[in-house]
C-alpha positions in Angstrom: 108.4 111.1 90.4 109.0 107.9 88.7 110.0 104.5 90.2 111.2 101.9 88.4 110.6 98.0 90.1 112.7 95.3 89.1 112.6 91.8 89.8 115.9 90.1 89.8 117.4 87.4 87.8 117.1 84.1 90.1 117.9 81.4 87.9 121.2 79.9 87.3 119.8 78.9 84.1 120.2 81.1 81.6 117.9 79.3 79.0 115.0 78.3 81.8 113.8 81.8 82.4 111.0 81.3 85.5 108.1 83.5 83.3 106.3 83.3 86.3 104.1 86.8 87.1 105.6 89.1 89.3 102.7 90.4 91.4 104.2 92.0 93.7 106.0 94.8 92.2 103.2 94.6 89.8 100.5 95.6 92.1 103.3 98.1 93.8 103.2 100.3 90.0 99.6 100.5 89.5 99.0 101.4 93.2 101.9 104.0 92.8 100.4 104.9 89.3 96.5 105.5 90.7 98.4 107.4 92.7 99.5 109.9 90.6 103.0 108.7 89.6 105.1 107.2 87.1 105.6 103.0 87.5 108.2 100.9 84.8 109.0 97.4 85.5 111.9 95.6 84.6 111.2 91.8 84.9 114.7 90.1 84.9 113.2 87.1 85.0 110.9 87.1 82.1 114.0 88.8 79.7 118.5 87.6 80.3 120.2 90.4 80.5 123.7 90.8 80.8 125.5 93.4 83.0 125.8 95.7 80.0 122.2 96.0 78.8 121.0 96.1 82.4 122.9 99.2 83.0 121.4 100.5 79.3 118.0 99.2 80.7 118.2 101.3 84.2 119.2 104.2 82.2 116.8 104.3 79.5 113.9 104.1 82.9 115.2 107.8 83.5 113.7 106.4 87.4 114.6 109.1 90.1 114.8 105.8 92.4 114.1 102.3 91.7 112.6 99.1 94.3 113.8 95.2 93.9 111.7 92.9 95.1 113.8 90.4 96.3 114.2 86.7 97.5 116.2 85.7 100.7 118.1 82.8 98.1 119.0 85.9 95.7 120.6 88.0 97.6 123.7 87.9 95.8 122.6 88.7 92.4 120.5 91.4 94.9 123.3 93.1 96.1 125.4 93.5 92.9 122.2 94.6 90.6 121.9 97.7 93.6 125.7 98.4 93.7 125.3 98.8 89.5 122.4 101.3 90.2 124.4 103.0 92.6 127.6 103.6 90.3 125.6 104.7 86.9 123.0 106.3 88.5 123.3 106.9 92.4 119.8 107.4 93.3 117.5 106.0 96.2 116.7 101.5 96.0 114.5 100.5 98.1 114.5 96.6 98.9 111.2 94.3 99.7 110.0 91.1 99.5 111.2 88.1 101.5 114.4 89.5 101.9 113.9 93.2 103.2 111.0 91.2 105.2 113.0 89.0 106.6 116.5 90.5 107.0 116.2 94.2 106.9 119.4 94.8 109.1 121.6 92.8 107.5 120.5 94.5 104.0 120.9 97.4 104.2 124.4 96.6 106.7 125.5 94.8 103.8 124.3 96.3 101.0 124.3 100.4 98.9 120.4 100.0 99.7 118.9 102.7 101.5 115.8 101.7 102.7 114.0 98.3 102.9 110.1 97.7 102.9 109.1 94.9 105.5 105.6 93.7 104.5 103.5 94.7 101.9 105.0 96.8 99.8 102.0 98.9 98.5 101.5 101.9 100.9 105.1 102.2 102.0 106.4 102.3 98.8 103.4 105.4 97.9 104.4 107.3 100.9 108.1 107.0 100.2 107.4 108.8 97.1 105.4 111.1 98.9 108.2 111.5 102.1 111.4 110.8 100.3 113.2 113.2 103.3 110.7 112.7 105.7 111.5 108.9 106.0 111.0 108.5 109.8 106.5 109.1 109.1 106.8 106.3 106.7 105.4 102.9 108.7 107.1 100.0 107.7 110.0 100.4 106.4 113.9 100.2 107.7 116.4 102.4 106.0 119.5 104.8 106.8 119.5 108.2 108.2 121.9 110.5 107.0 125.0 109.1 109.2 124.3 105.6 108.5 122.7 104.6 111.2 119.0 101.9 110.7 116.1 102.9 111.7 113.3 100.5 111.9 109.8 103.0 112.1 106.8 101.9 113.7 104.8 98.5 111.8 102.3 98.9 109.2 99.0 98.9 111.2 97.5 97.7 108.9 97.6 96.2 105.3 95.1 97.3 102.0 92.9 95.4 101.4 92.4 93.6 98.3 89.0 95.3 96.9 90.9 98.9 97.4 94.2 97.6 95.0 93.8 97.9 91.7 94.4 95.4 89.4 98.4 94.6 88.7 99.7 97.1 86.1 99.3 94.8 82.6 99.0 97.8 81.0 103.2 99.0 80.9 103.7 95.1 81.0 105.2 93.1 78.0 102.3 90.5 78.8 103.5 87.8 76.0 106.2 86.8 78.6 103.8 85.6 81.0 101.0 83.8 78.7 101.9 80.6 78.8 101.4 78.4 76.0 99.7 75.3 77.4 102.2 74.8 80.6 103.5 76.3 82.8 108.0 76.2 83.0 107.8 75.6 87.0 104.9 73.2 87.3 103.8 70.4 85.0 100.8 71.6 84.4 100.3 69.8 80.8 97.2 67.4 82.9 95.3 70.7 82.9 95.9 72.9 79.8 96.9 71.5 76.6 98.9 72.9 74.3 97.5 75.7 72.6 95.3 77.1 75.3 96.8 81.0 76.6 96.9 80.7 80.1 97.7 83.6 82.4 98.1 83.7 86.2 96.2 85.5 88.5 95.9 85.3 92.5 92.8 85.4 94.1 93.6 86.6 97.6 96.9 87.1 99.5 98.1 85.5 102.3 98.0 82.1 104.6 96.9 81.6 108.6 98.7 78.6 108.6 102.2 78.0 110.8 104.2 76.1 108.8 107.5 76.5 109.9 109.4 75.8 106.7 107.6 78.9 105.1 108.6 82.4 104.7 105.4 84.6 105.1 105.7 87.9 104.0 102.2 88.7 106.0 102.6 87.0 108.6 99.9 85.0 109.4 96.9 86.8 108.0 94.6 86.1 104.3 93.2 89.1 102.6 90.5 87.2 99.9 89.6 89.1 97.0 85.8 90.1 96.1 84.6 87.5 93.6 82.8 89.8 91.7 86.3 91.9 90.9 87.5 88.2 90.3 85.4 87.6 87.1 86.0 91.6 85.9 89.6 90.7 86.4 89.6 87.4 84.1 86.8 89.0 81.5 89.1 91.7 81.1 92.3 89.2 80.3 90.1 87.3 78.0 89.0 91.1 76.0 92.3 92.3 76.1 94.6 89.3 75.8 92.7 86.7 74.4 93.4 84.2 76.7 91.6 81.1 77.2 93.0 79.6 80.6 93.7 80.5 84.2 96.0 79.2 86.5 95.5 80.5 90.1 98.6 81.1 92.2 97.1 81.6 95.4 99.6 80.3 98.7 96.7 78.7 99.6 93.4 78.9 97.4 91.0 76.4 99.0 91.3 77.6 102.5 87.8 78.4 102.0 85.7 75.5 100.1 82.5 77.5 99.8 85.0 80.7 98.4 86.7 78.4 95.9 83.4 76.8 94.7 82.0 81.1 94.1 
């Protein structure tokens, strides 16, 4: 079985695509790959495609189902993307990310999506692939049954800890799309990196325990750090494989633990 993981286009200026690394779908991809399944990624922020090009790309992926990681502000585009998949391929569609986590019922009622993942996506996505005909056995999802009724399963009992996760699926991605030439397109990092420095994004942990009202939290008020040794090994891999010589950490709250940050 093969899953196609999609990051929808959510910037309205085609000349200023956001090339932030899609950590969510990249981690999910490698998680299911290591479980014995196949995965392919289509990042519509890295490469702007017209509708007919999207249709062609989706068909060429030859997937048994698709997963879309969506922000709440990307609802309209995500709904159109789901309709395209259903019209031309008619395979199951999963929606994840903040949109699905906070608005699962609305997504299932108002789009053609079949399943919403609530919270982090690695384990639920793998279990959906394992139990596609027994979705009631999958924790942390909402789905439409054969009668169109929306069913919400039990919440995920715990998230996969970062030491149990494989690195993102670098091996199946167009990595040059994400290596910055000295500066990020979405922040002023020119003060940090000179032009010509090959900068790659990484995360050293997930989540944030703070309770800011304006912030969307997929994980709730929890924090999952990565082992420092594993972070160092990943940096070494990126240097050797992709010739990077700069790293931008993109954690929600990198300085949560100052001792660990110094380490």
